[in-house]
C-alpha angles and dihedrals in degrees: 000000000000113000092214091054092048092050093044090060087062096045093130091060100043125104111250096252091052092045090053093047091051092047091048092050093050091046090052090050091049092049091050092050091048089054091051090049091049090051090049090052092050090049089050090240094116132049107278091221091063115117104219099207099046091041090052090052091049091047094052091047092048093047094048094047093044089053090053092048092045089057094042095051095029089230118133090191089074091071092043093051093050091049091049090055092048095047092048089054093051096047 
């Protein structure tokens, strides 16, 4: 499970510097994913109607939640199924 995602679920109990560090890390991850999506669009590998920033946010949220559900239900297929849905939407 992603440490940033685990900490983000406890955002109301975190000290402000830790909260900011977690938010900054997740924002950095989202920006990196958005850049990869933009590159994929330019290379005609991804759907040209994809909005990189909102798709990156949705992707991070889906990954984090699927990791939580994978642990909760002890079913690794949960993560795989979520990723399959996301990749099918991008392509």
